[in-house]
C-alpha positions as CSV (number, residue, x, y, z in Angstrom):
1,M,5.5,-20.9,-1.9
2,S,5.7,-17.2,-1.5
3,E,6.0,-14.9,-4.5
4,T,9.0,-12.9,-5.4
5,P,8.9,-9.1,-5.3
6,E,8.9,-9.1,-9.1
7,E,5.9,-11.5,-9.2
8,R,4.1,-9.4,-6.6
9,T,4.7,-6.2,-8.6
10,K,3.4,-7.8,-11.8
11,R,0.3,-9.1,-9.9
12,F,-0.4,-5.6,-8.5
13,Q,0.1,-3.9,-11.9
14,A,-2.2,-6.4,-13.5
15,M,-5.0,-5.3,-11.1
16,S,-7.3,-2.4,-11.9
17,S,-7.1,0.6,-9.7
18,Y,-10.3,-0.4,-8.1
19,Q,-8.9,-3.8,-7.3
20,R,-5.8,-2.4,-5.8
21,Q,-7.8,0.1,-3.7
22,D,-10.0,-2.7,-2.5
23,L,-7.0,-4.8,-1.5
24,L,-5.5,-1.9,0.4
25,R,-8.8,-1.3,2.2
26,Q,-8.9,-5.0,3.1
27,K,-5.4,-4.9,4.5
28,M,-6.2,-1.7,6.4
29,K,-9.3,-3.3,7.9
30,A,-7.3,-6.3,8.9
31,Q,-4.9,-4.0,10.7
32,G,-7.8,-2.2,12.4
33,L,-7.3,1.0,10.4
34,V,-10.2,3.1,9.1
35,E,-9.9,5.3,6.0
36,G,-9.2,8.9,7.1
37,S,-8.3,7.8,10.7
38,G,-4.6,8.7,10.2
39,V,-1.8,6.2,10.7
40,K,-0.7,4.5,13.9
41,P,2.9,5.0,14.9
42,L,5.3,3.2,12.7
43,S,6.8,1.4,15.7
44,S,3.5,-0.5,16.2
45,Y,3.7,-2.1,12.8
46,G,5.7,-5.2,12.1
47,T,8.4,-5.0,9.5
48,D,6.5,-7.3,7.2
49,E,3.4,-5.2,7.5
50,V,5.2,-2.0,6.6
51,W,6.9,-3.7,3.6
52,D,3.5,-5.0,2.4
53,L,2.0,-1.5,2.6
54,I,5.0,0.0,0.8
55,Q,4.7,-2.6,-1.9
56,I,1.0,-2.1,-2.4
57,T,1.2,1.7,-2.4
58,S,4.1,1.7,-4.9
59,C,1.7,0.3,-7.5
60,F,-0.6,3.4,-7.2
61,P,0.8,6.0,-9.6
62,E,-1.7,8.5,-8.3
63,M,-0.2,8.1,-4.8
64,Q,3.3,8.6,-6.1
65,A,2.3,11.8,-7.9
66,K,0.7,13.2,-4.7
67,W,3.8,12.4,-2.7
68,N,6.0,14.1,-5.3
69,E,3.8,17.1,-5.2
70,R,4.0,17.3,-1.4
71,K,7.8,16.9,-1.5
72,N,8.2,19.7,-4.1
73,S,5.9,22.2,-2.3
């Protein structure tokens, strides 16, 4: 049984920042990505992969703050 988006959000929010970062690094490694290597073209990701990454990063308030700073610059 897969979890609902609400359940996933609660699970990510219950994690510590370190745990979320570790999970993101594991997913990146599984995708063959290395930190600081940039991002491969979006078209090479599957829709589910993109959605998973969006869901994970949406739980990082520090990433949202950086994004907002870049948009407003």
